[in-house]
Structure formats: structure tokens, C-alpha cells
N, C-alpha and C positions, 0 to 999 in steps of 0.2 A: 263597686261592681267589678266583678271578675274580665279577664282579658279573654274574649273569644277569638278564637282561630278555628278556619274551617278549612279543611283539605278538598281540592278538588280536580278534575281532569275527565279525560277519557278514560274507558274502563282498560284494566290491565296495564296501567302506567305504574301502578307503585304507591297509590294514595295510602293504604293501609302499612305499608312500611315507612313512611314519612311520618304520618300519624302516630305512630307506634314508638318510634325512634325520640320523636318530638317527648313524648310523656315519659320516656326512659330518661330523657335529658332532666325534665324536671324531679322525677323519682329522684334519680343520683346525686339531684342539689340538695335535697332535703325538703320539696315542697312537700306539702300533703294534702293539701286543698285542692284537688284537681279532678274534675269531670271529662270521662271520656263518652262521647256520643257516637256511637256507630248509626247512621242515617241512611247506610244502603242496605235494600231489602235483601241483597246476596252476602249476608252478615260476615265479616271475616276479623272483625278488628278483637272482640274478644279473645278468639283462638291465636291469633299474633300475641295478645298481652297475657295467655296464657289463664283465662279467666271462663268460668263457664256460667252462662247466662241461659237459662229456662226459659222465659217469656219475654215478650216483646211489646212496646206499647202498641203496636197492631194488634197481638192479643188481647190486651184490656179494652182496647176502643172495640172489638169485637164483641166482646163479653158485656160492656154497658149497652151495646145497640139491641143486644138480645135480651138484656133484664130489664132494661129502662122500664118497660109497661108494668113492671112489678114492682116500681118503687112507688112509696107515698107520694102524694102531689107535691107537698112542701120539701120533700127530699133534696138535699143539695146534690146534684150528679157531679159537680165541680169538687166538692170535698171527697167525694166517691174515688173521683179519679185520683187526686191527691194522693190519697192512702195507697192507693194501687200503684202508682209511680212509684213510690217508696219501697212497696214491697217487692217488685221486680229489678229494683236496682241492684247490682252486685256491688258488696263494699268490701273494698280491699284496705290494708293498713294505709299507702297513701293514696288511692284514688281509687273513685266510684265510676262504674260502666253503665249507661243505658243504651239498649238497643230499640231503634225505633221501628225496627221489622217492616212487616208489607205495606205497600201505598193500600189506600182505602179502596174499597169494591164496590160493587154498583148500586148500594142500599144509601140510606140518607144519612150521611156523615159530616155533612156542614157543620152541624152545633157542636158535636162531638170533636170534630178536629179544631174547632175554635176553642173549646175550652183545653185541648191538649197543648196547643200553641202557646196558648196564655201560662200555662203550668211549666213549659220549657222555657219559654221567655224570661220567667222570674227566677229561673236556676243560677244564671249566674251571680245573684247575690248572695249565693250561699255559698260560692267557690271563689279562688284567687284565678284559676286556670280553667278553661272550657276547651275541648280540642274535639273538633267534629270531623269525622270521615262521612264526606258525603257520597251519595250516590254517583256514578257515572255520568258524565254529559252536563246537560243544564237545566234538568227538570228541578233541580234544589232551588234554580234561580226563579223559575217561571212560577213554582209555588210557593215563592217566597219562604222555603223552608230554612234559608240562613241568611233572614232578616236578623238584624243585630247583632251581626258578626263584625268584630271589630277589623280583623285582616284575613285576607283571603289568598292561600297559597294555592298556585296552580301547579301540577305537576304534569312534565311531559315525557316522553320516552324521544327516541332518536326517529321520528316519524312525522311526516307532514299532517298527519290527522291529529298528532299529538299536539302541534304547535297551532293548528287550525280551530282545534276545540278551545285551547288556550285564550285565541284572540275571540272568539265568538262568545266565551264567558266573559270577558273585557267590553265587549261591545253590547252584549246582552245586560248586562250588570245597569250600563249606562242608560240604554233604552227603558229599563224599569226604573230607573230611580233609585238604586240600591247604591247606597255610598259606602266603601269600603275605607278606613284609615290609610290600609296599603293593598294593593293587588300584586302579588310576588309570583314570580315564575322559576320554579325549581326542574333542574334537569336530572331525570333518572336513569340507572344503569348505563352510565357513560364510560366508555373507554377511555383511558387517559392521553391516546393519540387523538382523541375526537374534541380534548377540552376547549380548544380555541375556537373551531368552528360551532360548536355548542353553544359556548358562552356568547358570539357574534350572533346567533341566530336569536338567542333568546332574547335579546337586547333589541334586536329588531321588531320585536311585537308590540315593545310599548309597554310593558309590565315591568316592575321592577325586578330584576336579577337578584335573586337570593340565594344561590349556590347550585353545586352539581353534587349527586350522588353516585358513585362508583359500580358498577357490577361487583357482585360480591357472591362468591359459591356460598360462603357460610351461611348467610340468609336462605338460600334456596334449602340447605341442608335442613336448618332451624325449621322451613316451613313444611318441608317433608316430613318431619319425624312428629310434627306440632310442638317444638319447645318455643317458649316463649321468647320474644325478641326482646324481652328486659334484660335476659341472661346473656345479651352478646357482649364480648369481652371489649374493655376499654380500647384494645389494640385493632378492633374492628374498622377497618378504612369506612363504611358507611357508617358509624356512629360518631367517627371524628368529623365526618362531613357533615354529618346532622346536627352535630355540637356547633360548627362553625356558623351553619344556619339559624341556630337559636339565637346565637348571638347578633347576627346581622339583624334578624328580623326584633331585636330587643326583647325577645320572651323571656331571658332572664334579668 
């Protein structure tokens, strides 16, 4: 069974940066059985990884909804979906990428969503590592799209809203009975002069402190020109920080 890590937090805190750099760490460490899942409808993870993904799970869900009346009565819709999931998966030398896409619309999606969840839940058996870049906020918890996750890493910036979201994620997971082996908190875009203050603030939330990522102009430049964060040099302060976080959470 593969190790499943989800990266969460409010919008704009840098979830995709952390997810990408964790994948970078795995790739640079020689790991080749990695699945990256972009669960944010505003998909950014493929771009951050330098991967082109044409279709999403949302697209094949819509396709099945529109076509299911054409299938013979004994035709397996689950088998059709399983084949389509493999079809839309972007395969790279060291990792694969799946984009969840837009959430369900106004039609009858319950049965299709159940089938898709079963397929996604079975994926950890095929990979050693699964990194999930979740949507902003708490919806992934209330919809239970992050069930089966081993470790949840909540990312915050230097804002009250970021810390409040982190605490809400902790509280809601308890209310819903969602148990993680670890619930970590990472501070992103941290100025070195604020490290002591932010570290103490993180510890006060009751989440496990996993580390701090400094603000880095190079990441902004890479994002601006669409360059893969996997190509960041070893000298990058953010890369070094995430390497330390990977050790802290026992990713490697």
C-alpha cells in the first residue's frame, strides 16, 4: 500500500509549490512509483510540474453521464471508467499525473462519483507514493475526497486567515471522524526575521510543526514563464527547506 500525502490550506498559500517540491524530492531521490493528483478545480499542479494534461476526471464523468443511456444493460460502467482513468493519466518517466477537474454539476452524479472514488481509492495499491494537491479550504474534507490519506500537510502564510483555516481543518477532520496518521502544518513564504514568531504560532495550533519555506524570487520567476519547479537548482532555499520537511515527515 502506497504512502498517501495530501497538501491542504486556504487559497493562495502555496499548496502547489509544496506538493511540487515534495514530488521533486522523490524524483531526485530515485523514486519512480509516484502519482500526483491535482484535486483543485483550478488546476495548477501539472503546470508546476511541466506536464501537459488535456482531460480530467471531471471530463470523463460528464462523458459517462451523457453516454450511459447508450450502453447495453450488461455493460460495466466501472470498467469503462477504469479504462478512461488510465487514458487521461499523464505518464512521465518517474511519475504519473491525474487531474480531478471540475466538481459535480446539477445532474445525477452520485453513482458515477461512487465509482470514481472506488477507482481512486484503489490507486495506492499501484504506487509507492501519492501526493494530492487539494482544493482550497475545507470542501475536500466535507466531501471526503481525502479519505484514505495517511498524512495531511496544511500550508499557511503569515495571515490570521491561514492559521484559522489550519485549525478548522484539524477540528473538522475530528468532527467527521477522519483520522490521519499525522496532521502537519508548514509555514510558506516566511521571511527569516519572522521565523521564531511563526514557529511559535504554528506550534500553538496543536498541529505538528513540519517546517518553514522561505519566500523565493526564483519560484515566482519559474511560475511566470511556466518553467517546471522540478528544474529548480539544489541551491534553492525553498528546495532545501522542503527537503528538510520531507525528512521531518519521513517521506523518504
